[in-house]
C-alpha positions in Angstrom: 60.4 123.9 94.5 59.9 126.5 91.6 58.8 130.0 91.0 58.4 131.5 87.6 60.2 128.5 86.2 63.1 129.5 88.5 64.3 127.0 91.0 63.5 128.0 94.5 65.0 127.0 97.6 63.6 128.1 101.0 66.0 128.6 103.9 64.5 128.8 107.4 65.7 129.6 110.8 64.2 130.1 114.3 65.3 133.1 116.3 66.0 132.8 120.1 67.4 135.2 122.7 67.4 138.2 120.2 65.4 140.6 118.3 64.2 140.0 114.6 65.9 143.4 113.6 69.4 142.4 114.8 69.1 138.9 113.4 68.1 140.1 109.9 71.0 142.9 110.0 73.6 140.0 110.7 72.0 138.0 107.9 72.3 141.0 105.4 75.9 141.6 106.4 76.5 137.9 105.6 74.8 138.0 102.4 76.9 141.2 101.5 80.0 139.4 101.7 81.7 139.6 98.3 81.7 136.2 96.3 79.4 134.6 98.7 76.4 134.6 96.3 76.7 133.8 92.7 75.6 136.7 90.3 72.8 134.2 88.9 71.4 133.6 92.3 68.8 136.0 93.8 68.3 136.3 97.6 64.9 137.4 98.9 64.1 137.8 102.7 60.6 136.6 103.6 58.5 135.1 106.4 58.2 137.0 109.5 60.4 139.9 108.3 58.4 140.6 105.1 55.3 140.6 107.3 56.8 143.1 109.7 57.9 145.3 106.9 54.3 145.4 105.6 52.9 146.0 109.0 55.7 148.6 109.5 54.3 150.6 106.5 50.6 150.4 108.0 51.8 151.5 111.4 53.5 154.7 110.0 50.3 155.5 108.2 48.4 155.1 111.4 51.1 157.2 113.2 50.7 160.2 110.6 46.9 159.6 110.9 47.0 159.8 114.8 49.3 163.1 114.7 46.5 164.6 112.3 43.5 163.5 114.3 45.0 164.9 117.4 45.8 168.1 115.6 42.1 168.6 114.6 40.9 167.4 118.0 42.8 170.1 119.7 41.8 172.6 117.1 38.1 172.0 118.0 38.9 171.8 121.8 40.6 175.3 122.0 39.6 176.8 118.8 42.9 178.7 118.1 46.0 177.6 116.1 48.5 179.4 118.9 47.4 176.8 121.5 47.2 173.8 119.3 50.8 174.6 117.9 52.1 175.1 121.2 50.8 171.8 122.5 51.7 169.8 119.4 55.4 170.9 119.9 55.6 168.6 123.0 54.7 165.3 121.6 56.6 166.0 118.3 59.7 166.7 120.2 59.1 163.9 122.2 59.2 161.7 119.2 62.5 163.1 118.3 64.0 162.1 121.5 62.7 158.6 120.8 64.7 158.4 117.4 67.7 159.6 119.5 67.2 157.0 122.1 66.8 154.1 119.5 70.2 155.4 118.0 72.0 155.6 121.1 71.0 152.3 122.2 71.5 150.6 118.7 68.1 149.4 118.6 66.5 149.4 115.0 63.3 151.3 114.3 60.8 148.4 114.0 57.2 147.7 114.3 57.2 147.7 118.3 59.5 150.8 118.7 56.9 152.4 116.1 53.9 151.1 118.4 55.8 153.0 121.3 56.3 156.2 119.4 52.5 156.4 118.3 51.8 155.8 122.1 54.0 158.5 123.3 52.5 160.9 120.9 49.1 160.2 122.9 50.4 160.2 126.3 52.5 163.6 126.0 49.4 165.2 124.3 47.3 164.1 127.2 49.7 165.6 129.8 49.9 168.7 127.7 46.1 169.0 127.7 46.2 168.4 131.5 48.6 171.3 132.0 46.7 173.6 129.7 43.2 172.9 131.6 45.0 174.6 134.6 46.4 177.4 132.7 43.1 178.2 131.1 41.5 178.5 134.6 44.2 180.5 136.0 44.5 183.0 133.2 41.2 184.6 133.9 42.5 185.8 137.3 46.1 186.3 136.5 48.1 187.5 133.8 49.4 185.2 131.0 53.0 185.1 132.3 51.8 184.2 135.8 49.4 181.8 134.9 51.8 179.9 132.8 54.2 179.7 135.9 51.5 178.7 138.4 50.0 176.1 136.1 53.2 174.5 136.0 53.7 174.6 139.6 50.2 173.2 140.4 50.6 170.3 138.0 54.3 169.4 138.3 53.9 167.0 141.1 51.2 164.9 139.5 53.0 164.9 136.0 56.3 164.0 137.7 54.8 161.1 139.6 53.0 159.6 136.7 56.2 159.8 134.5 58.2 158.3 137.2 56.1 155.5 137.7 55.7 154.8 133.9 59.5 154.6 133.4 60.1 152.4 136.5 57.5 150.0 135.2 58.9 149.7 131.9 62.6 149.7 132.9 63.0 146.0 133.2 61.7 145.5 129.5 64.2 148.4 128.3 67.1 146.6 130.2 66.0 143.2 128.4 65.5 141.7 131.8 63.4 138.4 131.5 62.5 135.7 129.2 61.0 137.3 125.9 61.8 140.9 127.0 64.1 141.4 123.7 60.9 141.5 121.6 59.4 144.4 123.6 62.6 146.2 124.3 62.0 148.7 121.4 58.6 149.5 122.6 60.1 150.2 126.1 63.0 152.1 125.0 60.6 154.2 123.0 58.1 155.1 125.6 60.9 155.8 128.3 62.5 158.1 125.9 59.4 160.2 125.4 58.4 159.9 129.2 61.9 161.1 130.2 61.7 164.4 128.4 57.8 164.9 128.9 58.3 167.1 132.1 60.6 169.7 130.6 58.8 169.7 127.4 55.4 170.4 128.9 56.3 172.5 131.8 59.0 174.6 130.1 59.2 174.2 126.2 55.6 174.2 125.6 54.7 177.3 127.9 57.7 179.3 126.3 56.3 178.5 122.7 52.8 179.6 123.7 54.2 182.8 125.4 56.2 183.6 122.2 53.4 183.1 119.9 51.0 185.2 122.1 53.4 187.9 122.3 53.9 188.0 118.6 50.1 188.1 117.9 49.6 190.9 120.4 52.3 192.8 118.6 50.7 192.2 115.4 47.3 193.3 117.0 48.9 196.5 118.3 50.4 197.4 114.7 47.1 197.0 113.1 45.4 199.2 115.7 48.2 201.8 115.2 47.7 202.0 111.3 
């Protein structure tokens, strides 16, 4: 075949028992071998890999849009930047844990891992709202410090159980158990990584961030009143 008056040779292969990302990495290593490919020969990776790269860029835009939409939704729901910023710390730090887990397990950040990362943002945000709804009810009868602690105690059991069941359900996929599990392994690892840190993020980190933001705001208010 020919392309732009250049001779074109298509080399195809079928992947079995491993992920596309791992296979492509091996192919790139082989192609990078000195002297293997003549200087007048150009190599392009296409097929499913090229389609996946296009889809990955699109999913990255979806991820950014999801974070932005969640931020706007929380802003309308709570009408305060301090609450919104506190809640957003949980999913964003969970995403950081996803990157770390993928690096530890040696799994490439591909489209399925990106899907899991996007899902984690929604899952952790939902749990954070679940916590804050309890806090909002308690703070009318208690001071902020006690309301933050009691809200965590009241919601801890429910959050822990949902987190544990999700992790256990995805564990076979994350361990690559079963036929075809390798294709969904990045998705499972991403979700499990986010779920693993969900409990401390929502019940410890997020309330601490909120308390510090509120204390800083209250100090600013007192300084303005003093002036």
